[in-house]
C-alpha positions in Angstrom: 13.1 3.3 -11.2 11.0 2.4 -8.1 12.2 0.6 -5.0 9.4 -1.3 -3.1 9.5 -1.3 0.6 7.2 -3.3 2.9 6.5 -2.6 6.5 4.7 -4.6 9.2 3.0 -2.5 11.9 2.4 -5.4 14.4 -0.8 -5.5 16.3 -1.3 -2.0 17.6 -4.6 -0.8 16.1 -3.8 2.8 16.9 -0.6 2.8 14.7 -0.8 5.2 11.8 -0.2 3.4 8.5 1.2 6.6 7.1 3.7 7.4 9.8 7.2 7.9 8.4 9.7 5.2 9.3 13.4 5.9 9.6 14.7 3.6 6.9 17.8 5.7 6.2 17.0 6.1 2.6 16.9 9.5 0.9 15.2 8.4 -2.3 11.8 10.0 -3.1 10.8 7.2 -5.6 9.9 4.6 -2.9 6.6 2.8 -3.0 5.6 2.0 0.5 3.5 -1.1 1.0 2.3 -1.3 4.6 0.0 -3.5 6.7 -2.1 -2.0 9.4 -3.9 -4.1 12.0 -7.5 -3.3 12.5 -9.6 -5.3 15.0 -9.0 -8.9 15.7 -7.5 -10.7 12.7 -8.6 -7.9 10.2 -5.8 -6.0 8.4 -5.5 -3.3 5.8 -2.7 -3.1 3.2 -1.9 0.4 2.1 0.2 1.3 -1.0 1.6 4.8 -1.1 4.2 6.6 -3.3 3.0 5.4 -6.7 3.5 7.9 -9.5 0.3 10.0 -9.9 0.3 9.5 -13.6 -1.2 6.0 -13.1 -4.9 5.3 -12.8 -5.2 4.1 -9.2 -8.8 3.0 -9.6 -7.7 0.7 -12.4 -4.9 -0.7 -10.3 -7.4 -1.4 -7.5 -9.8 -3.0 -9.9 -7.2 -5.4 -11.1 -5.9 -6.1 -7.6 -9.5 -6.8 -6.3 -10.1 -9.3 -9.1 -6.7 -11.0 -8.8 -6.5 -11.2 -5.0 -10.2 -11.8 -4.2 -10.4 -8.9 -1.8 -12.0 -5.5 -1.5 -10.1 -2.2 -2.0 -10.4 1.5 -2.6 -8.4 4.6 -3.3 -8.5 7.1 -0.5 -7.4 10.7 -0.5 -4.9 11.3 2.4 -4.4 15.0 3.3 -0.6 14.7 3.4 0.3 11.8 1.0 -2.4 12.3 -1.7 -4.0 9.2 -3.2 -3.3 6.0 -1.4 -4.5 2.5 -2.3 -6.1 0.4 0.5 -6.8 -3.3 0.2 -8.4 -5.6 2.7 -6.3 -8.3 4.2 -2.5 -8.9 4.1 -1.8 -8.3 0.4 1.8 -7.1 0.7 3.4 -9.9 -1.3 0.6 -10.0 -3.8 0.5 -6.3 -4.5 4.3 -6.2 -4.7 4.3 -8.9 -7.4 1.5 -7.1 -9.3 3.5 -3.8 -9.2 6.7 -5.5 -10.4 4.8 -7.4 -13.1 3.3 -4.3 -14.6 6.5 -2.2 -13.9 4.7 0.4 -11.8 
């Protein structure tokens, strides 16, 4: 079972979206959905911690079509494959992940 956790990083554009937060949890099955402020009103939503058995490119393809935004899968040196979506898609991606039981 996966627990979904969302985090808001405020307006600091230098904040690392992959920085560990002290949430007090010890579970390794957390899916982290984070928002990172870019410049001005622009934001990125990152999804980290999904099971690698899933096809991330297919998840991004569905999300892009459903949310009318752009997205990609990036390779992070420490966290592996991470999904990035343009805009604040935290609630939308959470609903999608729960709907498909990912």
